Structures are given as structure tokens and as C-alpha cells.
N, C-alpha and C positions, 0 to 999 in steps of 0.2 A: 293239902291235897288240891290239885287243880280239877275243877269241874267245868263242864261245857254248858254254855248258854246259847240258845237260839231264840231270837226275837223276830217275829213277823209283824210288820207294821202295816195297818190299813189306813187309807185316807190322807189326811191333810199334813202340812208341814209341821204343825204342832205335834202330831203323833210321831213323825220321824225324830224330832227333837226329844220327845219324851222317851222313845225307845232307846236312844243313845244315853239319856240320863239314867234309865233303869240299869243299863249295862255298867255305867260308871258307879252307881250305888252298889252293885253286886260284885264289882271287881275286888274290893278289899275282902270279901267273903270267899275269894278263891275261884270266881267264875271268869272264864275267858270265852269270848264269842266264837261261834262256829256258824257257817252258812248252811250246814247240813243238819236238819232236825233229827236224823237218825243217830247222830253222834252225841246229841245233847242229853244232859242230866236234867235240865230245866228248859221248858219251852214256854215262852210268853206270847200270847196273841194280843197285840195292842190294837184295839178295835176303834172304829169310827162309826158314828150313828148318823152322819150327814147323808151318806149315799143311800140309794134305794136298796131295800131288802138286806140291811146290814145284819140283822139278827139271823136271818136265814143263812147268810154266807158264813157267819160264825159257827152255827151248828153243823153245817156241812164240813167245815174245816175240822171241827172237833170229832166228827165221825171218822175222818181219816187218821187223826192223831190217836184215837182209841185203839185202832189196829196196831199202830206203831208202838204204843205203850204196852199192849198185850204181848207183842213179839219180844220186846225188851225184857218183860217179866219172865218169859220162858227161858231167856238167857241169863236170868239171875240179876238183871240190872233194872234199877228203878228210874223212871222218868216222871218228874213232876210237871204238871200242866197248870199254867196260870192264865187267867183272862183279865186283861186290864183295859183301860180306856173308857170311851163313852158308852158303848153297849154294856160294859160291866157296870157302869154307874147307873144305867137305866134299868137293866134286867135284874141285877143283884142275885138274890137267892134262887131265882128262876133258872139261872144258868146251871147251878149245881143240881137242881131238881131234874132238869131236862138232860143234863150231860154229867152223870156221876163220875166220869173220868177226870173232871176238873178238880184240881186239888186246892186252889185258892182263887179268890176274886178280889181285885183291888181297884178302887176308883181312881179317877183322873188326878186327884190332888193328894194322893197318899202313897206315892211311890217310894218316898223316903223310909217307909215302914217295911219294905219288902224283906230285908234280912230277918226281921222278927216273924213276919208272916210265913216265910219259908221254914223257919225253925219249927213253928207250930204245925205246918203241913207235914213235915218230916216225922212228927210224933203221931200222925194219924188224924189230926184235926182237919177241918175244911174251913179255914178262916175266910170271912167275907168282910172287907173293910171298904165301905163305900160312903161313909159319912163325910160330909164337907167339914173341914177343920173349923172349930169354933173359937180357938185361941191360937195366937201366934201364927196367923194365916200366912204371913210372908215366909216363914221358915218351912211351911208345908208345901210350898210350891216346888214342882220339879226343877232341879237345878240349883236349889237354894243351899244345898249342903256344901261343905268346904273341901270336898275331895278334889284332887288334882284333875283338871280338865285334860282329856286326851284328844289329840288331833285326829280328825277323820277326813281331812282334805284341806284344800286352800280356802274354801268357803265353809261357813258354819252358821247354824241357826242358834239364836239365844232367846229363850222365852223371857219377856219382860212383864207380861200381863196375862191374866187368866180370867175367863168368864165373860159374861155379857149381861147388861141390864136393859137391852133394847126390846126384847120380847117380840121380834118379828113373828108374825102368825104362822109362818111355815117352818120355823127353826126350833130345833131341840136343844141348842147350846145352853141357854139359861138353865135348863133342867138337868143337863148332864155335866156341865162345867161350873155351874153356880154363878154367884154374883161377881162383878168386876173387882179384882184385887190386883195390886201391882207390887212388884219387887222393889226394894230400896235401891236407890241410885248406886251407891257404892258397892252393893252386892253384885249388881250387874256389871259395873266397871271392873270389879275384881275378876269376874269370869271372863270378860272380854280381854282383859290384860293377859290372863293365863293363855287364852287361845292365841293371841298375838305372839306370845313368847314361844309357843310350839309351832309357829309357822303359818297360822291362819291369817289371811290378808283381807278377807271380806266377811263381814258379819251382817246377817239379816235378823233384825229384831222382830219377834213374832208374838202374836196374841190373838185371841178370838176377836178382839176389838182394840187393836194395838194403839190407835191414836186416842183412846180413852185413858191412856197411861197417866197415873197420878201418884208416882212413887215418892217415898220419903227421901228428901235430899239431905246432904250433909249439913245444911244450914237449918235443918228442922222444919223446913217448909215442904209442901208437896210440889214436885217438879212435873211439868207437862213433858210430852214426848220430845218437843223441839229442844227443850233445855237439856234433856238426857242426851240427845244426839250431839249437842255441842260438847258435853263432857266426854263422850266416847270418841269424838273426832280427835281428841288430844292423846289417845292411847298410842304409845310408840309402836311402830310396825304395822298398824292397821291402815289399810289403804282405801277401803271402801265400806260404806254403810248403806243398808237398805232397811225397809220395814214393811210388814204386811200382817194382817189384813185390816183395812181402815173402814171407817164409817163416815159418810159425808158430813154428818152433823157434828163430828168431833175434829174437824180440820180447822184448828185454831190459828191465831196469828203467829204464835211462836213456831209452829211447825211449818207454816208457809214461809216464814222468814228463814228457817233453817235451810230450805231449798234454795233460797237466794244466797245465803252466806257461807254454806259449807261445801267446799269442793269435793269432800269425801262422800257426801250424800248423793247417790246416783240419781239422774234425772228420769226416774221411772216410778210411777205411782199406780198401785193397784187399788182402785176405788170402786167397790161394788155399787151398782145402782139397782139391779134386779129388773127394773121395767122403766120404759119411757112414758108410761101412762100415769097421770096423777090419780086416776080412779083405782088403778091396781096398787100403786104405792100406798094409798090410804088403806086399802084392804089388807095389804101386807104389814101394816103398822110400821112402815119404814121411817116415819117421823121427818121426812123431807119430801119436797116436791121436785118435779122435773126442773123448774126454774132454780130452786135452791142448789141442785146438783150442778147445773151449768154455771151458776155464780161461783161455786167452789173451783171448778175447772178454770174459769177465767182468772180468778185470783191467783191460782198456782201458776198459770202461764204468764201472768204479768210479773210474777216474782222470778221465774226462770223460763225463758222462751223456748228452750229445747226439751221441755218435759214431754214424755210420752205417757199415755194412759192405757191401762187395761182394766177390765171390769168383770163382773159376774152378772148373768142374766138368767131369769127363770121365765119360761114360756108356758102357756097353758095353765096359769094360776086360776083357781076357781072364779068363774065369772068373766074371764078375759074374752073380749070380743075381737073381731077382726080389726076394728078401729083402735082398740087398745094396743094390739100387736103392731099395727102400723105406726103408732107413736114410738114404740121401741125401735123400729127400723129407722125412723127419722132421727132419733137420738144418736144412733150409731153413726149415721152420716154426719150429723152436726159436730160430734166430738172427734170423729176420726180415730177410733181406738186402734192401738197397735196390736191388740189381741184381746181375747176374752174367754172365760169359761162359761159355757152355755148348758143349761139343763132343762129338760121337760119336767114340769112340776110332778112330784110324787108325794102322796100324803105321808106324814110322820105321825104315828099314834101318839096321842096326848097333846098335839098342837092344835090351836084353834082352826087352822085352815083345813085340817083333815075332816072336819064336820061341816064345812061350808057347803051351801047349795050350789048348783050350777057348775058342777065339776065338768071340765072340758073333756070331750072324748079323746081317747088315746091316739086315734088316727089323726085328729086335728092337731094335737100337741106335737106329734112326730113331724107333720108337714111344716108347722111353723118353726120347729127347731131346725129343720134342714134349711129353710129360707134364711133364718137368722145366721146360721153358721156360714152359709155361702157369702153373705154380705160381710161378715167379720173377716172371713178368709181373704176377700178381695182387699179390704182395708189393710190387713196385715201384710199381704204381698206388696201393696203399694208402698207401705212404710219401709219394708225391708229393701225394696228396689231403690228407694231414695238414697241408699248408702253406697251403691255401686260407684266406684271411682273416688269415694271419699275415704279419709283416714279416721280411724276410731282407736281409742285406747282400749286394749284388750288385756284382761287379767288371765294369764295362761294358767290352767289348772291341772292338766293331766295329759298323758300320751293319747294320741288318736289311734284309729284302727290301722293306719298306714305307717310304714317305717319312716321315721323322721318327722312325723306329724304331731302337733299338739292341738289340744282343744281348750278354748277359753270362753270367757263371757264378755260381751260388750257392756257399756253402761246401761243399755236397755234390756239386759238379760238375754240377749240373743246368743245362741251357741255359734262360735266362730272357729273354723278349722284353718290352721296355718302351718306351713313347714318351718320348723324352728328347733333348736337344740333343747334337750331336756334341762339344761342349766338355767333356762329361762322360766321354768315352772315356778309360780309364785310371784312373778314380776308382771308389771303392767307395761306393755309394749305397744308402739304405734303400728297399726296394720292398715294397709290399703285394701279395701273390700273390692274383690274382682268379680264375684258372681254370687248368686243366691240360689239356695235349694229350697225344698219344701219347708223345712224347719231350721235350716242352717245357713249361715253366711260363710263364704270362703274368701280368704285373703292372702296377702303376701306381706312379710315384714317390710316396713317402709325403710328406704335408704337413710343413712348409710349402713344400717345393721344387716342388710340383706346379704352382702357379699360373703362374710364369714359363715353365716347360717347355711347358705346353700352349699358352701364348700364342706362344712361339717356333715351336712345331711347326705353328701355324696351325689348331689345333683349336678 
């Protein structure tokens, strides 16, 4: 019997990947996905604890689902509700206590147990599985099972590493995702090969601290991320590789060399720094200085001159002064970031920073955030404008909003719109950039391919 599954994912790319893997795990049990929660037999809320007020958002969503569940019961239909992800890991039994409508809670490394947990929930139990696996940790990672990988587009995420050992004072990840563990090389290669066989052309390797990867290689040794990338670059049909999110302290020689040696590895590095102030970096327990960070940037640019960098920044961290914030602004100018994610600091219960003195007033945090965002936006616009009139290799992914239009991604992860036939979806084509929008580049297929394209598009 076919049953319907609705998964709502909050937060990071890892959660998007995990949501897909939960759907894959449940497919053999007869679940097919639906975008409509009202049609579902099972609703999974895959939560993230990084963003502000994550728990409050969860309970608000559960309040809406309670009404949906009650309405279904009046129709004689049962809806099971599961909470997964980092808030599930952190809150555990508190979720079921506060929201009895929840039927099961599953932690971030236990998704492979979902079919058994659902069977128990169907019998009236309320299973809570949030223990970090103590044995065979690699098999417990999401995506480690051998089910056939299903294509969800031209590009795909693949988890290679879970957890973090850095213990930044603002971050909950070590407490909700556990210590760093890495999947074996050939397990990852098998998943990527399956993806390529069903038409995926670009894979982004993801992890909470992805460049701390140290998975078991086929030679019995631990392989670093750079060596893994070399292995994946040989997968037939795979055109592009990316990875995120990295820590400056784990950018080793093999990974820098991979940027130099692998054409498939895109010239785009997301390298969070969080602050340009050494005083703040020490308070954050980032384990690197401003100078350390700039040395990493210089080494990467020496290996490949066309690299672009994006980053993460936190403003208003406890004790941050105007001088500390000015150090962040000057770092942005010195690196010339192509983009960044910026956040005003908000306390996370259980983290050391939440109890630090000298919390910055909200008004000051907001003002600094606006100043930082304005500076980064200026650098991003300058970066995008530098491509006008130039040719870029674009991986075409899907139809655009206009007839005859396709949307693709540049090597720098920019969205690019171009008039082209749908037969080119999944291909890397040369595009001349003609103009830039707020978040998008526009271009035309480079000659000689342009003539048949416009004829087919009816232009």
C-alpha cells in the first residue's frame, strides 16, 4: 500500500540532504513524497538549532499540525508526526511532553532506524531515539544505507562528514551532531556513482566541518578531503565538485593542491571567519587568528588565481566593541568576498557565549549588521559586474520562468539565466554574460551554438 510522506526541512544544506535521505529510507516501506501536508500519512519536521528561536518555531509549527491531525482523525485517517534533526537531538523528551501530538522523535544520526520507529509509533508507542551511535558509527550516518539513490535534479548534496570537535563558544553543533565522524571513501564514491548514473552532474560534499574529513580509504588508511576529491573526480559522468562548510584550521596541503590540480573542483570556497578581530576570535574559541585566516586565503589563491571566497560573519558577539567591528569591516575589504552570510549574535542555551558578560544591545547589533551587509553587497556587486562581457562555463539545471529560458550555475555558484533549448539541461555550456541583476546573471549562448538555439526558441 502506498503511503504519503511530507518532510519540512529547516535550516542548513545538511538538513536538506538529511530530508532527502529520510525519504529514501522510507521509500521501500511504501512512502512516496507529497508537497501537501494535508495529504500525508507521515509528516516529518527536520529541525535546525542554528537559527534564532528554533524551538519556538518548532512548537508553533506543531500547533498548526495538531489541528491538521485532529481534522484527519475526524475523517477516520491517521497522521503520524515525527520531529527530527538538531532540535530533536537537543530537546528530546521535552518535545513529546510539550507537544503530545508528536508520535516520535529521532536524532540527527539515527534516521536509518525510521522504519522501526514508525512501526513502534503505529502500535501506540512514542519512541525517542536521540542517542549518538556508539558502535559502527559510519553505518549510522544518513546516506550510509545501500538503497538506490534517487535523482532530485542536476546537482546534489552528499554528506561525507558529521559533527564537529571545535566547540566554538556560540555554536550548538557539537552538542546536537556529536563528535566528528567520516564516511568511508568507497561508500561515498558508490553514492556519487549512483547519482551520476541517474543524471546528476554536480555534487557538493557537505559536513558540519567538511574539511576535517578523515574517512577510511580502500588502502586501509585515513584519507583527507583532498584525496577524496581526487577519487570522486574520476567518477564517469560527474562534471563538477564542490564542498562546504570548511574551517580555516583544517585547510591542509592536500585540499589546497586539489584546487590546483582538479578541473572538476569549482573555484569557489566558502570559508567562515566569523570576525576580523583577534580578540573576538579568541572569545569565540575559533582556534585561528586574523593572520592565520589571511594566510589560508593567500595559499589558496597561490594555488588557483581565479578562486572566489564567501564567508560567515557574526556581529555583536558578547564584548564586541566598535574597534572589533571595524576589524571585521577591514577584513572584508582585504579579502574582497564574493558574498557572505551575516548574522547578529543571538544566544544559544547551553553554549558558553550565552552566559558571557557584556552582551551587546540589540539596537547596536542591528546597526552593525546593516553596515556589514551593505559593505558585502558592494563587494558582491563588484564581483558580479566583473563578468559582464566575459564567457563563463554554465551548468544548465532547469527551465526558467520565461518560455525558452534555462537557469544554470556558474563555477562561482551564481545563478545564470540564458535562452537555450531544454535538450541542454545537464550540460555545461559557454555563456557570454550580458548583464547582472540583484542576485542573478543574464547571458547568451556563445557562438557558434547561438544560432540553432534562438531558432528553436522562436526568437
